[in-house]
Each structure stands twice: as C-alpha cells, then as structure tokens.
Residue frames as a rotation matrix with the C-alpha (Angstrom) as fourth column:
MET 1
0.705 -0.037 0.708 103.58
-0.523 0.646 0.556 109.80
-0.478 -0.763 0.436 110.67
THR 2
-0.146 -0.856 -0.495 106.90
-0.989 0.130 0.065 108.07
0.009 0.500 -0.866 109.91
ASP 3
-0.793 -0.158 0.588 105.60
-0.309 0.937 -0.164 104.61
-0.525 -0.311 -0.792 110.89
GLU 4
0.070 0.926 -0.372 102.73
-0.865 -0.129 -0.484 104.61
-0.496 0.356 0.792 108.40
ILE 5
-0.590 -0.140 0.795 101.71
0.097 0.965 0.242 101.16
-0.802 0.220 -0.555 107.06
LEU 6
-0.318 0.484 -0.815 100.51
-0.904 -0.414 0.107 100.93
-0.286 0.771 0.569 103.50
THR 7
0.346 0.455 0.821 98.37
-0.049 0.882 -0.468 98.27
-0.937 0.121 0.327 101.82
ILE 8
-0.399 -0.487 0.777 99.16
0.721 0.356 0.594 96.93
-0.566 0.797 0.209 98.36
GLN 9
0.392 0.656 0.644 96.56
0.900 -0.419 -0.121 99.37
0.190 0.627 -0.755 96.90
GLU 10
0.939 -0.038 -0.343 97.98
0.090 -0.933 0.350 102.33
-0.333 -0.359 -0.872 98.72
LEU 11
-0.025 -0.997 0.071 101.53
0.143 0.066 0.987 101.35
-0.989 0.035 0.141 97.73
ALA 12
-0.208 -0.006 0.978 100.51
0.941 0.271 0.202 101.02
-0.266 0.963 -0.051 94.12
GLY 13
0.769 0.560 0.309 99.00
0.613 -0.784 -0.103 104.51
0.185 0.269 -0.945 94.25
TYR 14
0.713 -0.580 -0.394 102.07
-0.057 -0.609 0.791 105.95
-0.699 -0.542 -0.467 96.01
LEU 15
-0.349 -0.901 0.257 104.45
0.126 0.227 0.966 104.40
-0.929 0.369 0.034 93.42
LYS 16
0.120 0.525 -0.842 101.93
-0.815 -0.433 -0.386 105.08
-0.567 0.733 0.376 90.55
LEU 17
-0.918 -0.370 -0.146 101.85
-0.395 0.813 0.428 101.38
-0.040 0.451 -0.892 89.69
ASN 18
0.059 0.867 -0.496 99.08
-0.579 0.434 0.690 98.98
0.813 0.246 0.527 88.67
ASN 19
0.508 0.248 0.825 97.94
-0.849 0.310 0.429 96.89
-0.149 -0.918 0.368 91.75
LYS 20
0.995 -0.046 0.090 99.03
0.064 0.978 -0.199 93.68
-0.079 0.204 0.976 89.96
THR 21
0.352 -0.924 0.145 102.54
0.031 -0.144 -0.989 95.08
0.935 0.353 -0.022 89.24
ALA 22
0.028 -0.329 0.944 102.97
-0.886 -0.445 -0.129 96.06
0.463 -0.833 -0.304 92.92
TYR 23
0.720 0.326 0.612 101.84
-0.598 0.739 0.310 92.62
-0.352 -0.589 0.728 94.03
ARG 24
0.910 -0.401 -0.104 104.16
0.245 0.723 -0.646 90.88
0.334 0.563 0.756 91.57
LEU 25
0.126 -0.919 0.374 107.18
-0.228 -0.393 -0.891 92.97
0.966 0.027 -0.259 92.72
ALA 26
0.152 0.013 0.988 106.36
-0.986 -0.061 0.153 92.36
0.063 -0.998 0.004 96.39
SER 27
0.896 0.310 0.316 105.94
-0.347 0.936 0.065 88.61
-0.276 -0.168 0.946 95.81
ALA 28
0.706 -0.705 -0.072 109.26
0.293 0.383 -0.876 88.50
0.645 0.597 0.477 93.98
GLY 29
0.474 -0.529 -0.704 110.99
0.831 0.006 0.556 90.20
-0.290 -0.849 0.443 96.91
LYS 30
-0.303 -0.595 0.745 111.83
0.831 -0.547 -0.099 93.28
0.466 0.589 0.660 94.94
LEU 31
0.081 0.387 0.919 109.81
-0.257 -0.882 0.394 95.57
0.963 -0.268 0.028 97.31
PRO 32
-0.911 -0.409 -0.055 110.40
-0.036 0.212 -0.977 95.72
0.411 -0.888 -0.208 101.09
GLY 33
-0.082 0.950 0.302 107.19
-0.804 -0.243 0.543 94.35
0.589 -0.198 0.783 102.55
PHE 34
-0.970 -0.121 0.213 105.70
-0.229 0.756 -0.613 91.80
-0.087 -0.643 -0.761 104.91
LYS 35
-0.382 0.883 -0.274 102.47
-0.058 0.273 0.960 89.77
0.922 0.383 -0.054 105.05
VAL 36
-0.842 0.336 0.421 99.82
-0.462 -0.046 -0.886 90.06
-0.278 -0.941 0.194 107.75
GLY 37
-0.102 0.862 0.497 97.14
-0.148 0.481 -0.864 87.41
-0.984 -0.162 0.079 107.48
GLY 38
-0.038 0.005 0.999 98.05
0.802 0.597 0.027 86.76
-0.596 0.803 -0.027 103.90
SER 39
0.859 0.350 0.374 97.85
0.500 -0.732 -0.462 90.40
0.112 0.584 -0.804 102.87
TRP 40
-0.097 -0.963 0.252 100.83
0.872 -0.204 -0.444 92.54
0.479 0.177 0.860 101.95
ARG 41
0.933 0.229 -0.278 101.78
0.337 -0.825 0.454 95.55
-0.125 -0.517 -0.847 104.07
PHE 42
0.080 -0.886 0.457 104.59
0.792 -0.223 -0.569 98.07
0.606 0.407 0.684 103.57
LYS 43
0.293 -0.104 -0.951 106.17
0.714 -0.638 0.290 100.61
-0.637 -0.763 -0.112 105.91
ARG 44
0.970 0.142 0.195 106.36
0.237 -0.709 -0.664 103.96
0.044 0.691 -0.722 104.17
VAL 45
0.569 -0.819 -0.075 109.84
-0.653 -0.506 0.563 104.65
-0.499 -0.272 -0.823 105.58
ASP 46
-0.065 -0.550 0.833 111.08
0.176 0.815 0.552 101.32
-0.982 0.182 0.044 104.10
ILE 47
0.512 0.308 0.802 109.61
0.815 0.123 -0.567 102.22
-0.273 0.943 -0.188 100.68
ASN 48
0.982 -0.176 -0.067 111.18
-0.187 -0.954 -0.233 105.67
-0.023 0.241 -0.970 100.75
GLN 49
0.181 -0.950 0.256 114.58
-0.507 0.133 0.852 104.05
-0.843 -0.284 -0.458 101.60
TRP 50
0.036 -0.083 0.996 114.05
0.614 0.788 0.044 101.59
-0.789 0.610 0.079 98.71
ILE 51
0.888 0.312 0.338 113.34
0.456 -0.496 -0.739 104.48
-0.063 0.810 -0.583 96.36
ASP 52
0.715 -0.680 -0.160 116.54
-0.618 -0.723 0.310 106.23
-0.326 -0.122 -0.937 97.43
GLN 53
-0.061 -0.718 0.693 118.49
-0.089 0.696 0.713 102.99
-0.994 -0.018 -0.106 96.85
GLN 54
0.372 0.270 0.888 117.02
0.785 0.419 -0.457 102.63
-0.496 0.867 -0.056 93.39
LYS 55
0.999 -0.035 -0.004 117.99
-0.033 -0.862 -0.506 106.19
0.014 0.506 -0.862 92.47
ARG 56
0.349 -0.933 0.083 121.62
-0.680 -0.192 0.708 105.54
-0.645 -0.303 -0.702 93.58
GLN 57
-0.178 -0.389 0.904 121.82
0.206 0.884 0.420 102.33
-0.962 0.261 -0.077 91.58
GLY 58
0.333 0.657 0.676 120.12
0.642 0.367 -0.673 103.64
-0.691 0.658 -0.300 88.52
C-alpha cells in the first residue's frame, strides 16, 4: 500500500534508528511528518522520497 502511515516506532524500525533519535529528527523538522493528537505520523511514500533526497545530497 503506497499510502501507508507509520508511527514513530515503525519509522524508527524502518530507518533502523533509536525511537528517541527519530522523535528528535521529526521534532526538528528534519523528517517529513505530521502530528495527529500529539503523536507523530509519517507517510511511507514521503519517507522514501526523503531517503532519495538524502542520497542525492550526500
């Protein structure tokens, strides 16, 4: 499913990060996400685009 929504824990697992690191990056605006009721959510397609951008810059 291309519209899959990830939680902070799922995102951390997907990116192989610690939960706190993922939360810190999201809070700093370095990861494309949005809040729902105070909890972070991430669209998998946005994260994949972000990964591609990082590879091009890096």
